[in-house]
N, C-alpha and C positions, 0 to 999 in steps of 0.2 A: 504494500500500500504506500503510495507516494504522499508527500506532504499535503497536496491539494485534497486527495481522497480522505486523508485523515481529518482535515479541517471540516469537511462536509458531513461525515458520518455522525448521525445522532441529532443533527440540526433539523429545524423545520424549514421547508422551502418557503421563500419569501421573506424570512427574517434577515435582517442586515447582518453582514459578517462580523461587525463589531458590536452587535447586541450583547449586553452583559448576560443575558439569559436566553440563548438561542435554542434551547431545548424545548421538548414537549411540555404542555401544561396538563395537569392531572385530569381536568374536566373535559378535554377535547378528544376527538376520535381521528386517528391517523391511518393513512396507507403508507407502507414502506416502499420506496422507489428502489427497484432492483435493476442493475445494469445501466449502461449508458452514462452520459455525463453527470447525471444527478444521483447516481448510485449511493445508497445509504441515507439519503435525505428522507424526512418524513413530510407527507403532504396532508395538511389539515382538511379533512372531509367531514367535519362535524356537522354542518348544516346541509350537506349534499343529499338529494333524493336518491333513492335506489337506482333509478334510471340514469342519473348523472354518474354515479359510481360505476355502473355497467358500461358507460360510454368511455371511461378513461379520461385522460387529461393530455392537453398539449400545452406544455409549460415553457414559458420564455426563459432563455438561457443564453449566455455568452459562451458557454463551454461546449456546445455541440458542433456539428459539422458546418452549420451555417450561423456564425456569430450574430447575435440579434434574432435568431430564428427560434424555433420551438422544438423541444424534445417530446416525443410521443410515448406515453405510458398507458398501459391497458391491463385490467385485471384478467386472469385466466378463467374461462368459463368453468364452472363447477368447483373452483377452489373455495374451500370454506372461509367464512368470515365470522369474526367474533363480534357480537353486538356490544354496544356501550363504549365507554371511554377507553383510551389506550390505543394500541395498534390493532386495527380491525381486519386489515387485508394487505395484500401486496399488489402493486402496479408494476408490470414488467415493461422494460424498454422495448419499443418496437420500431424506432427510427427517428430521423430528424426531418424537419421541413423548414424552408426559408421563412 
């Protein structure tokens, strides 16, 4: 794991890199991002509807194939999800888009 990967692991997507508390909040629900440029980050899905979770996410990043583009992450069909706060599911990297 390089320094950038170590910096990202366990942080919440969208929190500033210099946030004094970049980790998860106890009352929130998260998806773990697996693979790709945002590997190891947590995505806050607390207020997402089931359909939104099923659709996955296109997340803005400077770290992907297209700087300023989006990294695409999707859940795997049939993979179990845990209801309630904490890490509920995983979103897997499926590519980049400009």
